[in-house]
Kinemage of the C-alpha trace (Angstrom):
@kinemage 1
@onewidth
@group {chain A} dominant
@subgroup {mainchain}
@vectorlist {calphas} color= white
{ca unk a 1} P 0.008 -0.015 -0.014
{ca unk a 2} L 1.331 3.483 -0.875
{ca unk a 3} L 0.267 6.589 0.994
{ca unk a 4} L 0.751 9.447 -1.451
{ca unk a 5} L 0.407 12.260 1.130
{ca unk a 6} L 2.106 12.560 4.484
{ca unk a 7} L -0.134 13.008 7.561
{ca unk a 8} L -1.049 16.602 8.438
{ca unk a 9} L 0.436 17.640 11.773
{ca unk a 10} L -0.984 21.167 11.869
{ca unk a 11} L -4.365 22.531 10.761
{ca unk a 12} L -4.239 24.144 7.433
{ca unk a 13} L -6.001 27.288 6.305
{ca unk a 14} L -9.452 26.979 4.698
{ca unk a 15} L -9.100 26.016 1.066
{ca unk a 16} L -11.737 26.498 -1.608
{ca unk a 17} L -14.384 23.836 -1.713
{ca unk a 18} L -14.080 21.000 -4.213
{ca unk a 19} L -17.036 20.484 -6.528
{ca unk a 20} L -17.453 17.288 -8.469
{ca unk a 21} L -20.402 18.255 -10.605
{ca unk a 22} L -19.476 16.802 -13.979
{ca unk a 23} L -18.398 13.229 -14.908
{ca unk a 24} L -14.804 14.250 -15.650
{ca unk a 25} L -14.365 16.186 -12.367
{ca unk a 26} L -13.407 13.086 -10.344
{ca unk a 27} L -10.797 12.123 -12.964
{ca unk a 28} L -9.438 15.622 -13.052
{ca unk a 29} L -9.097 15.529 -9.283
{ca unk a 30} L -7.161 12.270 -9.419
{ca unk a 31} L -4.828 13.679 -12.117
{ca unk a 32} L -4.254 16.820 -10.085
{ca unk a 33} L -3.828 15.063 -6.795
{ca unk a 34} L -1.290 12.465 -7.911
{ca unk a 35} L 0.231 14.291 -10.882
{ca unk a 36} L -0.460 11.302 -13.136
{ca unk a 37} L -3.270 8.937 -13.917
{ca unk a 38} L -2.712 5.705 -11.930
{ca unk a 39} L -3.026 2.422 -13.834
{ca unk a 40} L -4.246 -0.890 -12.324
{ca unk a 41} L -4.816 0.813 -9.018
{ca unk a 42} L -7.526 1.592 -6.530
{ca unk a 43} L -7.687 5.311 -5.873
{ca unk a 44} L -9.408 6.717 -2.801
{ca unk a 45} L -9.850 10.436 -2.120
{ca unk a 46} L -11.549 11.412 1.135
{ca unk a 47} L -14.076 14.182 0.742
{ca unk a 48} L -15.821 15.956 3.640
{ca unk a 49} L -17.431 19.356 3.853
{ca unk a 50} L -16.425 20.239 0.303
{ca unk a 51} L -12.720 19.621 0.906
{ca unk a 52} L -10.487 16.733 -0.003
{ca unk a 53} L -8.646 14.901 2.742
{ca unk a 54} L -6.555 11.733 2.680
{ca unk a 55} L -5.453 10.476 -0.706
{ca unk a 56} L -4.553 6.864 -1.266
{ca unk a 57} L -3.409 4.785 -4.270
{ca unk a 58} L -3.154 1.009 -3.901
{ca unk a 59} L -1.799 -1.447 -6.479
{ca unk a 60} L -4.623 -3.863 -7.280
{ca unk a 61} L -2.242 -6.754 -7.685
{ca unk a 62} L -0.939 -6.259 -4.092
{ca unk a 63} L -4.398 -6.698 -2.581
{ca unk a 64} L -5.423 -9.683 -4.610
{ca unk a 65} L -4.270 -12.150 -1.964
{ca unk a 66} L -6.568 -10.803 0.717
{ca unk a 67} L -8.997 -8.206 -0.687
{ca unk a 68} L -10.986 -7.932 2.623
{ca unk a 69} L -7.813 -7.035 4.574
{ca unk a 70} L -6.847 -4.524 1.885
{ca unk a 71} L -10.310 -2.917 1.999
{ca unk a 72} L -10.302 -2.777 5.804
{ca unk a 73} L -6.804 -1.252 5.853
{ca unk a 74} L -7.757 1.355 3.156
{ca unk a 75} L -10.958 2.301 5.049
{ca unk a 76} L -9.059 2.722 8.290
{ca unk a 77} L -6.345 4.818 6.647
{ca unk a 78} L -8.866 7.047 4.860
{ca unk a 79} L -10.955 7.526 8.035
{ca unk a 80} L -7.816 8.523 9.968
{ca unk a 81} L -6.580 10.995 7.357
{ca unk a 82} L -9.939 12.692 6.764
{ca unk a 83} L -10.810 13.096 10.454
{ca unk a 84} L -9.413 16.664 10.388
{ca unk a 85} L -12.029 17.668 7.782
{ca unk a 86} L -14.988 16.731 10.001
{ca unk a 87} L -16.635 19.609 11.842
{ca unk a 88} L -15.791 19.715 15.529
{ca unk a 89} L -18.735 19.253 17.928
{ca unk a 90} L -18.877 21.717 20.864
């Protein structure tokens, strides 16, 4: 599994909202985020509150042996790296 972005240690300033309104918007976000279009990969981009959070690219061949373990690990990683995007409850 390859994490493309390092964890955020400090809150970042408010960035413009991401809008995925057209079919090509998601592909454009992948190209912009990774700088290339991944091949034979699972790409996950966390979105919350109009902002993108954790970005993850996984080689599909690497997860073929145990797809459930790969899915669980990806979900845990993405949840961890998008937690800073969730609104804080008082």
